[in-house]
C-alpha positions as CSV (number, residue, x, y, z in Angstrom):
1,M,22.5,-6.6,4.4
2,I,20.0,-6.4,7.3
3,R,22.6,-4.9,9.5
4,F,23.6,-2.4,6.7
5,F,20.0,-1.3,6.4
6,R,19.5,-1.0,10.2
7,G,21.5,2.3,9.8
8,S,20.2,5.6,8.5
9,G,23.3,7.1,6.7
10,A,23.7,7.9,2.9
11,G,24.8,4.3,2.2
12,P,21.4,2.6,2.5
13,V,19.7,5.4,0.5
14,V,22.1,4.8,-2.3
15,L,21.8,1.1,-2.3
16,L,18.1,1.4,-2.2
17,M,18.0,3.5,-5.3
18,L,20.2,1.1,-7.1
19,A,18.1,-1.9,-6.1
20,T,15.0,-0.1,-7.3
21,F,16.4,0.8,-10.6
22,G,17.7,-2.8,-11.0
23,L,14.2,-4.1,-10.5
24,W,12.7,-1.6,-12.9
25,I,15.5,-1.6,-15.6
26,V,13.6,-3.9,-18.0
27,P,10.4,-1.7,-18.2
28,L,12.4,1.3,-18.3
29,I,14.4,0.1,-21.3
30,S,11.5,-1.6,-23.1
31,P,8.2,-0.1,-21.8
32,S,5.1,-2.2,-22.5
33,G,1.9,-1.0,-24.1
34,M,-0.7,1.0,-22.2
35,E,-3.2,-1.9,-22.5
36,N,-1.4,-3.4,-19.6
37,V,-2.2,-0.5,-17.2
38,S,-5.9,0.2,-18.0
39,G,-9.0,-1.8,-17.9
40,P,-12.0,-1.4,-20.1
41,E,-13.9,0.8,-17.4
42,P,-11.4,2.3,-15.0
43,M,-12.5,4.5,-12.1
44,P,-13.1,8.2,-13.2
45,L,-10.0,9.7,-11.8
46,W,-7.8,6.9,-12.8
47,G,-9.3,7.0,-16.4
48,L,-8.2,10.6,-16.5
49,I,-4.6,9.8,-15.6
50,I,-4.6,7.1,-18.2
51,K,-5.8,9.5,-20.9
52,L,-3.0,12.0,-19.9
53,I,-0.2,9.5,-20.4
54,S,-1.8,7.3,-23.1
55,G,0.7,8.5,-25.7
56,S,3.8,7.5,-23.8
57,P,4.3,4.1,-22.2
58,L,7.6,5.3,-20.8
59,A,5.8,8.1,-18.9
60,A,3.7,5.4,-17.2
61,V,6.8,3.6,-16.1
62,I,8.5,6.6,-14.9
63,L,5.4,7.8,-13.0
64,S,4.9,4.3,-11.4
65,L,8.6,4.4,-10.4
66,V,8.2,7.8,-8.8
67,L,5.1,6.7,-6.9
68,V,6.8,3.6,-5.6
69,M,9.7,5.7,-4.4
70,A,7.3,8.2,-2.8
71,V,5.5,5.5,-0.9
72,A,8.8,3.9,0.2
73,F,10.3,7.1,1.6
74,L,6.9,8.4,3.1
75,M,7.0,5.1,5.1
76,V,10.4,6.0,6.4
77,R,9.1,9.6,7.4
78,F,6.0,8.1,9.0
79,N,8.2,5.9,11.3
80,T,10.5,8.8,12.0
81,E,7.5,10.9,13.1
82,I,5.5,8.2,15.0
83,F,8.5,6.2,15.9
84,F,6.6,2.8,16.4
85,I,9.8,1.0,15.1
86,P,12.2,2.7,17.7
87,R,15.0,3.1,15.3
88,R,15.7,5.2,12.2
89,T,16.0,2.6,9.5
90,Y,15.4,2.2,5.7
91,L,14.4,-1.3,5.9
92,P,10.6,-0.6,5.5
93,A,11.3,1.1,2.2
94,L,13.6,-1.7,0.9
95,L,11.1,-4.4,1.9
96,Y,8.2,-2.5,0.3
97,I,10.0,-2.2,-3.0
98,I,10.8,-5.8,-3.0
99,L,7.2,-7.0,-2.0
100,Y,5.7,-4.6,-4.5
101,S,7.8,-6.1,-7.2
102,V,6.6,-9.7,-6.6
103,F,4.0,-9.4,-9.3
104,P,5.7,-7.8,-12.3
105,G,2.4,-7.5,-14.2
106,Q,1.2,-5.0,-11.5
107,M,4.3,-2.9,-11.3
108,I,3.6,-0.4,-14.1
109,L,1.1,2.1,-12.7
110,N,-1.7,-0.1,-11.3
111,P,-4.4,2.1,-9.6
112,A,-3.8,0.7,-6.1
113,L,-0.3,2.3,-6.2
114,P,-1.3,6.1,-6.1
115,A,-4.2,4.9,-3.8
116,S,-1.7,3.3,-1.3
117,L,0.1,6.7,-1.0
118,L,-3.2,8.4,0.1
119,I,-4.0,5.5,2.4
120,L,-0.6,5.7,4.1
121,A,-1.0,9.6,4.4
122,A,-4.4,8.8,5.9
123,L,-2.9,6.5,8.4
124,W,-0.3,9.1,9.5
125,R,-3.1,11.7,9.9
126,M,-5.1,9.3,12.1
127,M,-2.1,8.6,14.3
128,S,-1.6,12.3,14.7
129,S,-5.0,12.5,16.6
130,Y,-3.7,10.4,19.5
131,R,-4.1,12.4,22.7
132,L,-5.1,15.6,20.8
133,N,-7.2,17.7,23.1
134,G,-10.8,18.6,21.9
135,M,-12.6,17.4,18.8
136,S,-10.2,16.2,16.2
137,F,-10.8,16.7,12.5
138,N,-8.1,14.3,11.6
139,F,-10.7,11.5,10.9
140,F,-12.4,13.7,8.4
141,D,-9.2,14.3,6.6
142,A,-8.3,10.6,6.6
143,A,-11.7,9.5,5.4
144,L,-11.5,12.2,2.7
145,M,-8.0,10.8,1.6
146,I,-9.1,7.2,1.5
147,S,-12.4,8.0,-0.2
148,S,-10.4,10.0,-2.8
149,A,-8.2,7.0,-3.3
150,G,-11.4,5.2,-4.2
151,L,-11.8,7.4,-7.3
152,L,-8.4,5.9,-8.4
153,Y,-8.8,2.3,-7.1
154,A,-12.3,1.2,-6.1
155,G,-10.9,-1.3,-3.7
156,S,-9.7,1.5,-1.5
157,V,-13.2,2.0,-0.1
158,W,-13.0,-1.1,2.0
159,F,-10.2,0.5,4.0
160,L,-12.6,3.3,5.1
161,A,-13.4,0.8,7.9
162,V,-10.0,1.6,9.3
163,V,-11.0,5.2,9.9
164,F,-13.8,4.2,12.1
165,I,-11.8,1.6,13.8
166,A,-9.1,4.2,14.4
167,A,-11.7,6.7,15.8
168,L,-12.6,4.1,18.4
169,V,-9.1,2.7,19.1
170,L,-7.3,6.1,19.4
171,R,-10.0,8.2,20.9
172,S,-13.0,8.0,23.3
173,P,-16.0,7.3,21.2
174,D,-17.3,10.7,19.9
175,A,-20.4,10.9,17.7
176,R,-19.3,14.2,16.3
177,E,-15.9,12.8,15.1
178,L,-17.6,9.7,13.6
179,S,-20.1,12.0,11.8
180,L,-17.2,14.0,10.4
181,A,-15.5,10.8,9.2
182,L,-18.7,9.8,7.4
183,G,-18.9,13.2,5.8
184,G,-15.3,13.0,4.7
185,A,-15.9,9.6,3.2
186,M,-19.0,10.8,1.2
187,L,-17.7,14.1,0.0
188,P,-15.5,12.9,-2.9
189,W,-18.2,10.8,-4.3
190,I,-20.6,13.7,-4.1
191,V,-18.3,15.9,-5.9
192,M,-17.5,13.3,-8.5
193,Y,-21.3,12.8,-9.3
194,A,-21.8,16.6,-9.4
195,V,-18.9,17.1,-11.9
196,W,-20.2,14.0,-13.9
197,Y,-23.6,15.5,-14.1
198,V,-22.6,19.0,-14.9
199,S,-20.3,17.7,-17.7
200,G,-23.4,16.2,-19.4
201,E,-22.7,12.5,-18.6
202,D,-25.3,10.1,-17.4
203,P,-25.1,9.4,-13.5
204,E,-26.3,5.9,-14.3
205,K,-23.2,5.2,-16.3
206,L,-21.0,6.4,-13.5
207,T,-22.9,4.1,-11.0
208,G,-22.3,1.3,-13.5
209,I,-18.5,2.0,-13.6
210,I,-18.2,2.0,-9.8
211,R,-20.3,-1.2,-9.5
212,H,-18.0,-2.8,-12.1
213,N,-14.8,-1.8,-10.3
214,L,-16.2,-2.8,-6.9
215,F,-17.8,-6.2,-7.7
216,D,-17.1,-7.6,-11.2
217,M,-14.5,-10.3,-11.6
218,T,-11.1,-9.0,-12.5
219,S,-8.4,-10.7,-14.6
220,S,-6.5,-13.4,-12.8
221,V,-2.8,-13.7,-12.1
222,R,-0.6,-16.0,-14.1
223,W,0.6,-18.4,-11.3
224,S,4.0,-19.7,-12.4
225,R,5.8,-22.2,-10.2
226,T,8.6,-19.6,-9.6
227,L,6.0,-17.1,-8.5
228,I,4.4,-19.6,-6.1
229,I,7.8,-20.4,-4.5
230,L,8.6,-16.7,-4.2
231,L,5.4,-16.1,-2.3
232,V,6.1,-19.1,0.0
233,V,9.6,-17.6,0.7
234,A,7.9,-14.2,1.4
235,G,5.6,-15.9,3.8
236,L,8.5,-17.5,5.6
237,N,9.8,-14.0,6.0
238,F,6.5,-12.6,7.3
239,L,5.3,-15.3,9.7
240,P,8.2,-15.0,12.2
241,S,8.0,-11.3,12.0
242,L,4.3,-11.4,12.8
243,L,4.8,-13.8,15.7
244,Y,7.6,-11.5,17.1
245,L,5.3,-8.5,16.9
246,V,2.5,-10.4,18.7
247,R,4.9,-11.5,21.4
248,E,6.5,-8.0,21.9
249,M,3.4,-5.8,21.6
250,P,2.7,-5.8,25.2
251,T,6.1,-4.2,25.9
252,Y,5.5,-1.3,23.5
253,K,4.3,2.1,24.3
254,I,0.6,2.8,24.0
255,R,0.9,4.9,20.7
256,S,3.1,2.2,19.1
257,R,0.7,-0.6,20.1
258,K,-2.1,1.3,18.6
259,T,-0.2,1.9,15.4
260,W,0.5,-1.8,15.1
261,E,-3.2,-2.5,15.7
262,L,-4.2,-0.4,12.7
263,M,-1.5,-2.1,10.6
264,I,-2.9,-5.5,11.4
265,W,-6.4,-4.2,10.5
266,I,-5.1,-3.2,7.1
267,I,-3.7,-6.6,6.5
268,V,-6.9,-8.3,7.6
269,I,-9.1,-6.1,5.3
270,S,-6.7,-6.7,2.4
271,A,-6.8,-10.5,2.9
272,A,-10.7,-10.4,3.3
273,A,-10.9,-8.4,0.1
274,I,-8.8,-10.8,-1.9
275,I,-10.8,-13.9,-0.6
276,F,-14.4,-12.4,-0.8
277,V,-14.3,-9.6,-3.4
278,P,-14.0,-10.8,-7.1
279,A,-12.8,-7.4,-8.2
280,V,-9.8,-7.5,-5.9
281,S,-6.6,-9.2,-7.2
282,A,-2.8,-8.9,-7.0
283,E,-2.9,-5.1,-7.4
284,I,-3.9,-4.7,-3.8
285,T,-0.3,-5.7,-2.9
286,A,0.5,-2.0,-3.3
287,V,-1.6,-1.4,-0.2
288,A,-1.0,-4.6,1.7
289,A,2.7,-4.4,1.4
290,V,2.9,-1.3,3.6
291,P,2.0,-2.9,6.9
292,V,3.7,-6.2,5.9
293,S,6.9,-4.3,5.2
294,F,6.8,-2.5,8.5
295,I,6.1,-5.7,10.5
296,M,9.0,-7.5,8.7
297,A,11.3,-4.4,9.2
298,N,10.5,-4.4,12.9
299,Y,11.6,-8.0,13.2
300,M,14.7,-7.7,11.2
301,T,15.7,-4.5,13.2
302,F,15.6,-6.1,16.7
303,T,15.9,-9.9,16.2
304,R,18.8,-11.6,17.8
305,R,18.6,-14.3,15.2
306,V,20.2,-12.2,12.6
307,V,21.7,-15.1,10.5
308,I,18.3,-16.8,10.1
309,A,16.7,-13.5,9.2
310,E,19.5,-12.8,6.7
311,I,19.2,-16.2,5.1
312,L,15.4,-15.8,4.8
313,F,15.9,-12.3,3.3
314,W,18.3,-13.4,0.7
315,L,16.2,-16.4,-0.3
316,M,13.4,-13.9,-1.1
317,V,15.8,-11.6,-3.0
318,I,17.1,-14.6,-5.0
319,M,13.7,-16.0,-5.8
320,L,12.6,-12.6,-7.0
321,V,15.4,-12.5,-9.4
322,V,14.7,-16.1,-10.4
323,S,11.0,-15.4,-11.0
324,R,12.0,-12.6,-13.4
325,L,14.4,-14.8,-15.3
326,W,12.3,-17.9,-15.5
327,T,8.6,-17.4,-15.6
328,I,7.7,-21.1,-15.5
């Protein structure tokens, strides 16, 4: 299967679509109620989306499926453009869909899913600034996108740190670009407060909603034994991939190295948010799975130990199926 997905023809695309629909067949046939996709005080933009589809649980499933596929194929396009994995492959898309499906309770339109699309687009925009002559507005755009993602999923604001890290990693320090990035980060919130005020709502209420989504304890994940085993197997796939990346990074081109550095920073921020921020839970998998999938795909694409990688990959797939059938 790894050898098959190393290619870039029509075959991997067809199989990728079939695998995705296979994972989503149950919610497509029997969609759950909307209470599973909205909390008591969602972020303003997310709350608006929930209102629009509140009458149709199937619409939530379809929209979620479309967003997952959009993230997966944007990942493929991102690699094709930046080429930090120096081969055209659909492995990142396949691995993202698998990893995102680890927590079935978060599959149906969790707010971090559309946010992950904006964060990935922001990462692409930042990498496009590499060796760009003159002052770059890319960091303003990236900060604007990530901050806008915060209106959907409050935990996105922690990834604004990546914008300022990228500005220092990709470019010579420039106060004007850093100031623009700060302005881009603030603009969506200024607009949101202005719209909230003009509509006659109390700004204090909006502040309370934001505070709740940023810091209050969220609902915990149901940790079944099969889910724990699945996460262990996923870790066994990720660790050799990360070690391979660390070992091979000095041989990569400078642009590729810097791309991987930003990927690692996203993983570090995701892990720190899960550990230290009570409001962050399994939903952040939608964001963290992007760099993890790229790292695993890079290893699977170039490793000489294909048999071992294939065995670990199939163990992960089998445990994903088992965790869906037996939630014990």
